[in-house]
C-alpha positions, 0 to 999 in steps of 0.5 A: 518530467518532473516528480512530485514526492519521493514514495514508491509511486512516485518512483515508479512514475519517474523508473518508467519514465526514465526507461522510456526515456525522458529526462526526470527530476523527482523532488521531495521536501523529506530528506530520505531515509525516512519513514512513513506511518504504514503497516510495512504489508507488501501483497502480491500486487505490490511485490510485481510491481516492485520486481518490475521497478528492479529493486533487489529485496536483499537490499532492503534492511528488514525484508520478512518474506511471509507464506500465509496468515492467520486470520482470528475472527471476533468469536477467538475462532483461527484458520490459517491461510497459506499462499503456494510456494513459487515465489513471493505473494507476500512480505513485510519490508519497513518504510524507511527501509522499503523506500529509501531502497527504492530511491536509490534504486532510481539514483544508480538508473541516473535518475536525479532525485532531489530531496530536501527540496518541497513544492511552493507553487504550480502554474498551469496557466499555459498550455504548454507546460507547467511551472512549478517554484521547487524549495533552493531550486526555484522554478522548474519548467516540465510538460507533466506533472506527476503528482506523489505527494500525499493525501494533503498534496499541495501540488492538488490545492495548487492546481486547484483540485483540492479535497476540502476538509476531506481527512480519508477514509479509515484512522490507523495506529502503528508501532514496533515491537520488540522481544516477541517469543510468540507465534507472531515473530513468525506468523502475520496475523490480523485480528478481527476485533468485534470493537474493531469492524468491520476494521482489523488488526494486525502484527506482521512479521521483522526479523530479530523478533521484531513486528509492526503491529496497528489497527485501523478503524470507519472514521465514522465521525464519532471515534476521536483519536484520543478514544483511539490511543485508550483503544490501542492500549486497551488492544495490546492488554488483550490476552489473545494479544499477548499470548501472540507477541510473549509475555516480554514484548516491549513497546518501540517509540511511540505509536504514530498514527495516520488517515487512509484515503480510498476515493479513488473512485470520486477524487479528480485524477487530472488537471490538466498536465498534472496527473495525481498517483498514489495517496493523492489519488486516494488509491488505497484498498477500501477494504483492507487499508493496504495502498502501496500496490495502489501506488507502485500500479497508479505511478505505472499507470501515470508514466505510460499514459505521458509516454503514450500519449506524446508533450502534445496532447494533453488532453489524450495522456490524461484520459489514458490515464483516467480511462487506465485507472478505472480498469485497473483499480475501480471494479475492486474498490466498488467490490472491496466497499462491498464486501466491507458491509459485511464486514461490519458486523461481528455476525458478518465477520464470524460467517467470513471466518467461519467459509475459509475455514470451511473452503478446505486447504484449496479454498484457504490458499486460493483465499489467501491469493485473493486476500494477497492481492494475485488477481484484482479483487473483483477479477471474475466478474471483470472479464476485460481484465482475464489473462492467461494463466489466471489463478496460477501465476506464480508469485514475484520474485521466482527464485531470490532462493536467500529470501525462501519463507521460512518453516510453512504456515499451516504448520505454525497455526495458532493455538 
């Protein structure tokens, strides 16, 4: 089996295939460790998938467990939504560190990962196998290819399933900041700014008084990247943002920008013996822009489909993978679209925050669990996904005392 791309989706697929006894080669054009422009947030979905893969958070430099969030509405109203303390439900981890440790986890298991080797060609004309041309490795013949090579997947383009002119549903900016002395040093903060709706700005805490700060906006054909650069500078000067970071915060390096693909229900998920996962499958959450959990999930589902279908049944493999992705993600995708429509207007965003604030401690805690994907977004309307312990499961890494959260978030509410 060949996995193209050594990010979370590709490594998830590789580990699951390896555990099932399949020979796996992973290639990636980048050299690890490498940065990935991202908000660095990990939801409960992502954490559970990472735990299943065998990732040890204590080996990820910069890992920060999070125990809740502070939400600020366009009117300035703030509400704290705490998470349960039974395991990890949210965390922040720089992608340079997280992705590198995932690669090293795979290597320690005996999986061959060849970074610095890009794919230059894919031949799927023979129904029994796929021939892939890899830089400095030559032709690699395999039964299946898992394409985890990003939004502009070279594999997707090579097999004739490209998405011409596609630029993603969202556009995001991100930068790191240090010397953070305000509440953002410990709190995960989400600002629903009126001029960003239905998008939002964020500040995610990292160890050592550092944060990942950024914003994401819907790509509507009117905003230009140059305009967003101006917006970025304006956002960092807003009084409530400065108050959260502290007056002495310093930006690190340059800001980076990236598109976010979020149309998993519209793109082709397979092409013959090629299965697309993660950003190559446009599997990002359309409301929040979160994609790590979805990447890990689709990588695992692709591997399970390959194992179940066997080498001689590519049609069954494709159908199973497509069916499983639909089962796990389509209902949530549609719900996120509807909720995003509510958040388009300041009235809708203000109303949503008021409802959360008025829901009481039980309601706020369960909203936080819903927000961080403890259960699928549309779980209430999709009985086929109900399970024992529904809405009562502990978080990931139960018993990981070395990574316990700091002081409970409800005791650190923003003023």
